C-alpha atoms as one frame of an Amber mdcrd trajectory, in Angstrom:
protein
  61.621  14.749-145.756  59.335  11.802-145.049  60.741   8.270-145.264  58.249
   7.320-148.001  59.214  10.331-150.074  62.933   9.548-149.808  62.393   5.878
-150.692  60.295   6.945-153.685  63.039   9.240-154.975  65.736   6.626-154.480
  63.589   4.073-156.321  63.055   6.562-159.148  66.810   7.033-159.485  67.442
   3.284-159.419  65.056   2.613-162.304  66.201   5.586-164.368  62.924   7.482
-163.869  62.470  11.070-162.792  59.860  12.484-160.415  56.994  14.443-161.892
  55.964  16.844-159.138  54.339  20.112-160.161  56.268  23.348-160.472  54.338
  24.643-157.490  56.171  22.074-155.378  59.604  23.320-156.466  62.103  25.137
-154.260  64.632  27.698-155.451  68.314  27.644-154.602  69.094  30.982-152.918
  72.058  32.841-151.477  71.686  33.831-147.857  72.771  33.246-144.273  72.583
  29.846-142.657  72.204  29.845-138.900  73.194  26.630-137.108  71.638  26.383
-133.671  71.049  24.195-130.620  67.647  23.918-128.988  67.417  25.184-125.418
  64.575  25.331-122.908  64.238  26.353-119.298  62.875  28.990-116.936  63.360
  32.670-116.242  65.236  33.404-113.006  65.902  36.566-111.016  69.534  37.680
-110.885  69.102  39.137-107.402  67.457  36.425-105.301  67.754  35.239-101.710
  66.794  31.684-100.809  64.823  31.039 -97.622  64.645  27.664 -95.911  64.413
  26.024 -92.485  66.328  27.663 -89.602  69.542  26.182 -88.235  68.014  24.460
 -85.206  70.416  22.124 -83.329  69.640  18.399 -83.656  66.732  18.996 -86.059
  66.920  18.057 -89.743  63.351  17.547 -90.925  60.706  20.266 -90.831  57.016
  20.530 -91.713  55.738  23.691 -93.404  52.943  25.367 -91.419  52.738  28.687
 -93.279  53.980  29.820 -96.688  53.677  33.283 -98.193  51.736  33.279-101.497
  53.865  33.225-104.628  54.041  36.583-106.389  53.254  38.559-103.240  55.348
  41.660-102.561  56.686  41.687 -99.012  58.714  44.084 -96.897  61.716  43.411
 -94.709  60.745  41.875 -91.358  57.438  40.387 -92.527  56.810  36.662 -91.801
  57.170  34.664 -95.020  57.597  31.084 -93.818  56.751  29.096 -90.693  57.358
  25.502 -89.605  55.490  23.264 -87.186  57.077  23.742 -83.716  55.318  20.814
 -82.001  58.462  18.661 -81.847  60.416  21.521 -80.279  57.559  22.210 -77.862
  57.700  18.579 -76.729  61.442  18.835 -76.178  60.947  22.115 -74.329  58.457
  20.530 -71.910  60.922  17.703 -71.236  63.786  20.105 -70.550  61.655  22.337
 -68.321  60.723  19.270 -66.259  64.377  18.198 -66.153  65.478  21.689 -65.086
  62.843  21.930 -62.359  63.682  18.473 -61.021  67.395  19.334 -60.943  66.632
  22.619 -59.179  64.615  20.782 -56.490  67.370  18.210 -55.983  69.909  21.018
 -55.775  67.915  22.819 -53.083  67.511  19.578 -51.132  71.215  18.823 -51.388
  72.200  22.338 -50.298  69.856  22.113 -47.299  71.114  18.655 -46.357  74.708
  19.838 -46.669  74.009  22.808 -44.426  72.495  20.539 -41.744  75.360  18.033
 -42.084  77.957  20.762 -41.588  76.139  21.984 -38.498  75.978  18.458 -37.045
  79.662  17.958 -37.797  80.580  21.217 -36.063  78.598  20.163 -32.985  80.248
  16.727 -32.966  83.720  18.280 -33.293  82.928  20.762 -30.497  81.785  17.955
 -28.235  84.904  15.951 -29.068  87.099  18.961 -28.351  85.377  19.383 -24.956
  86.066  15.745 -24.173  89.666  16.339 -25.233  90.033  19.254 -22.860  88.640
  17.179 -19.955  91.034  14.370 -20.818  93.953  16.810 -20.826  93.022  18.032
 -17.377  92.949  14.495 -15.980  96.139  13.517 -17.766  97.987  16.593 -16.471
  97.211  15.825 -12.783 100.341  15.397 -10.537 101.322  11.764  -9.874 101.044
  12.250  -6.118  97.400  13.244  -6.304  96.152  10.653  -8.814  96.762   6.969
  -8.632  99.052   5.514 -11.201  96.293   3.420 -12.733  93.935   6.378 -12.993
  96.714   8.459 -14.518  97.414   5.877 -17.177  93.723   5.642 -17.934  93.478
   9.434 -18.221  96.391   9.521 -20.635  94.801   6.775 -22.744  91.539   8.701
 -22.805  93.471  11.801 -23.891  95.048   9.994 -26.830  91.676   8.575 -27.793
  90.065  12.031 -27.584  92.821  13.538 -29.777  92.345  10.814 -32.385  88.566
  11.301 -32.260  88.868  15.060 -32.822  91.296  14.499 -35.702  88.994  11.844
 -37.184  85.902  14.067 -36.966  87.744  16.977 -38.558  88.972  14.832 -41.452
  85.545  13.224 -41.833  83.931  16.670 -41.962  86.356  17.864 -44.653  85.782
  14.711 -46.743  82.015  15.005 -46.371  82.192  18.681 -47.304  84.176  17.869
 -50.467  81.745  15.086 -51.397  78.718  17.280 -50.769  80.319  20.131 -52.688
  80.837  17.817 -55.667  77.224  16.615 -55.469  75.948  20.182 -55.235  78.126
  21.130 -58.214  76.780  18.191 -60.240  73.157  19.102 -59.558  73.868  22.777
 -60.243  75.569  21.852 -63.535  72.632  19.640 -64.527  70.183  22.421 -63.701
  72.223  24.995 -65.638  72.547  22.707 -68.669  68.802  22.149 -68.677  68.239
  25.880 -68.287  70.513  26.620 -71.241  68.700  24.017 -73.337  65.360  25.548
 -72.352  66.612  28.935 -73.546  67.862  27.382 -76.814  64.551  25.637 -77.449
  62.579  28.808 -76.774  64.801  30.672 -79.233  64.428  27.821 -81.755  60.638
  27.941 -81.486  60.793  31.661 -82.262  63.038  30.893 -85.249  60.430  28.522
 -86.657  58.702  31.649 -87.966  61.085  32.993 -90.618  61.065  36.722 -91.300
  62.039  38.387 -94.560  65.564  39.777 -94.451  64.844  42.083 -97.396  61.979
  43.494 -99.404  61.037  41.816-102.661  58.683  39.399-104.390  57.959  35.855
-103.247  58.935  33.072-105.663  58.495  29.373-104.873  61.015  27.377-106.948
  60.126  23.996-108.410  62.201  20.898-107.696  63.643  18.539-110.316  60.217
  16.948-110.754  58.542  20.313-111.308  56.783  20.340-107.911  56.579  23.374
-105.629  56.400  23.373-101.850  53.045  23.918-100.135  51.692  23.997 -96.593
  51.928  20.539 -95.037  54.957  19.466 -97.072  58.208  18.457 -95.442  61.530
  20.223 -95.893  65.043  19.211 -94.893  67.468  21.513 -93.179  69.487  22.784
 -96.181  66.568  22.929 -98.624  65.392  26.141-100.273  61.629  26.502 -99.792
  61.082  29.954-101.297  62.989  32.921-102.665  62.722  36.654-102.153  63.690
  38.230-105.456  64.073  41.589-107.109  62.288  41.923-110.452  64.698  44.581
-111.705  67.014  42.157-113.547  66.264  38.728-114.965  68.272  35.883-116.456
  67.395  32.568-118.102  68.469  29.179-116.814  68.411  26.742-119.701  68.890
  23.073-120.434  70.426  21.473-123.524  70.858  17.858-124.608  74.057  16.157
-123.507  75.142  15.641-127.140  75.091  19.395-127.804  77.511  20.444-125.032
  80.552  20.477-127.338  78.786  22.841-129.772  77.874  25.495-127.214  80.277
  28.166-125.990  80.155  31.236-123.764  78.998  34.490-125.447  77.058  32.709
-128.203  73.860  34.524-129.151  70.529  33.151-127.965  66.960  33.850-129.050
  64.174  32.922-126.649  60.394  32.772-126.834  58.197  32.454-123.763  55.640
  29.661-123.699  53.045  32.249-122.682  53.976  34.777-125.415  55.456  32.909
-128.369  55.119  35.905-130.706  57.738  37.963-128.841  61.466  37.267-129.127
  63.938  37.804-126.285  67.623  38.202-127.094  70.451  37.024-124.887  73.867
  35.361-124.738  75.397  32.346-123.019  77.061  33.431-119.761  78.014  30.122
-118.150  77.926  26.446-119.081  77.847  23.529-116.679  79.752  20.606-118.189
  78.302  18.246-115.593  75.350  16.316-116.980  72.324  15.192-115.008  69.046
  13.378-115.546  66.075  15.452-116.625  64.230  14.098-113.571  64.026  10.959
-111.474  61.492   9.564-113.934  63.264  10.749-117.107  66.698   9.194-117.748
  67.659  11.571-120.572  70.858  13.502-119.808  71.023  17.296-119.970  73.474
  20.068-119.186  72.486  23.380-117.644  73.612  26.843-118.638  72.993  30.469
-117.654  71.801  32.924-120.269  72.123  36.672-119.806  69.152  38.616-121.188
  70.168  41.498-123.470  66.762  42.641-124.707  63.429  41.492-123.305  61.342
  42.563-126.274  59.094  44.664-124.064  57.902  41.643-122.069  57.471  41.964
-118.310  59.495  38.982-117.195  58.670  37.080-114.032  60.624  34.286-112.349
  59.370  30.827-113.248  58.258  31.659-116.800  59.038  28.780-119.174  60.793
  29.414-122.474  62.117  27.657-125.549  64.811  29.003-127.794  67.861  28.485
-129.933  71.553  29.037-129.292  73.376  30.259-132.400  76.421  27.999-132.674
  77.509  29.011-136.217  76.630  31.548-138.926  77.463  31.094-142.621  77.094
  34.328-144.596  76.571  34.401-148.372  76.008  30.662-148.583  74.169  28.825
-151.360  71.132  27.400-149.566  68.913  24.469-150.416  65.879  23.113-148.510
  66.674  19.843-146.745  63.618  18.149-148.192  65.049  18.542-151.694  68.098
  16.350-150.957  67.901  12.634-151.777  70.509  10.261-150.242  71.730   7.604
-152.685  74.496   4.974-152.612  76.559   7.273-154.874  76.035  10.261-152.602
  73.410  12.994-152.165  71.483  14.137-155.221  68.732  16.608-156.061  66.207
  16.726-158.875  66.730  19.944-160.773  63.980  21.317-163.002  65.083  21.885
-166.620  63.392  22.902-169.864  63.151  19.248-170.829  61.842  18.074-167.479
  63.734  16.973-164.347  67.310  15.712-164.026  69.159  14.132-161.099  72.180
  16.204-160.079  74.873  15.034-157.633  75.730  17.741-155.104  78.412  18.411
-152.507  76.855  19.648-149.299  78.091  21.563-146.266  76.675  22.649-142.909
  72.963  22.383-142.237  70.270  23.279-139.777  66.793  21.872-139.261  65.448
  23.374-142.519  68.292  24.239-144.915  71.683  22.973-146.003  74.659  24.677
-147.690  75.408  23.617-151.288  79.136  23.657-152.000  78.911  22.503-155.626
  76.458  21.050-158.137  73.894  23.872-158.189  73.815  27.600-158.782  71.645
  30.376-157.451  68.200  30.373-159.002  68.071  26.642-159.807  64.628  25.145
-159.256  64.653  21.782-157.487  61.884  19.341-156.705  60.878  18.958-153.060
  60.331  15.465-151.771  56.755  16.305-150.767  55.909  17.005-154.400  58.123
  14.389-156.000  55.884  11.461-155.096  52.607  12.997-156.289
């Protein structure tokens, strides 16, 4: 009922007048079923769907889409459906190949130098051992043959030669341990770089994502209604596309935050597709999310999401992404006395209607019950068959 119409009826009651709309504008009080519902809207989803996104590449979180299979295309298992720009990985691969090659060269140089050092040490020890043997011969000479001074000198040389041999042997062992550690470090660095090269090569191959099953390509929209395309970015855990089976569909709906308390699982739902509003799809509420969220970043209105199982598709070939609007049946009142909402006039004394009589029109107070967008239940004040004046005709 329009605001002007209601104000006109209230003014008519206040001054003791009655509206004079034509009989053609009247509505009849009837007995029937009142359906109380909640508006719902959303999109059709596939029950059997697999999400595809960026590969799990170590130390990489942001990706750029280089190839994307067309939405609606039927693909087979093993076919490429998604690819990402590998240039960043290729750059890292070149760096690691250079690092590996440099480490391999240093390793070869160190191994060669170690081999030469061990050979030089063996020669030095052999020479020192020869000097030791000569010193032993001189020191072991009988006292009668060698002068005392010469004998003492020979014994001193022997002690010095023994210490020199011991020193060279210890020095060689220490140098060998140090060189072995250096060789191990370069070998470890080379092997780490080699492993990273292998990982990067495998990661570059993973940048082309293959279908793990056969199905139909669906590109889901984000909260702002945008779908991914070539050149867009994607983060590591994001779903870029889906491979779905069209055998079974469901509806994912949204309701206003204020309606959450009125909706329950297993309530009946009637849906109509935006593309085919003349066909009705029947379903029921399967799951309700009691967590509210914004409609989008630009729309602050709060909504709750719910899953709707489709019971009968009405002969429509459903596809993922189809938009729908519908109603969730929250209550049903059978055999109720029904009155059009636009026939009810709110007054300070309570709601009233203008009932048509033989003598004209009279204002009748009524007790009202549940309502929907078009009708309201009359508990008392009217009977079936009463003719009442609609607000649209009351001010003419």
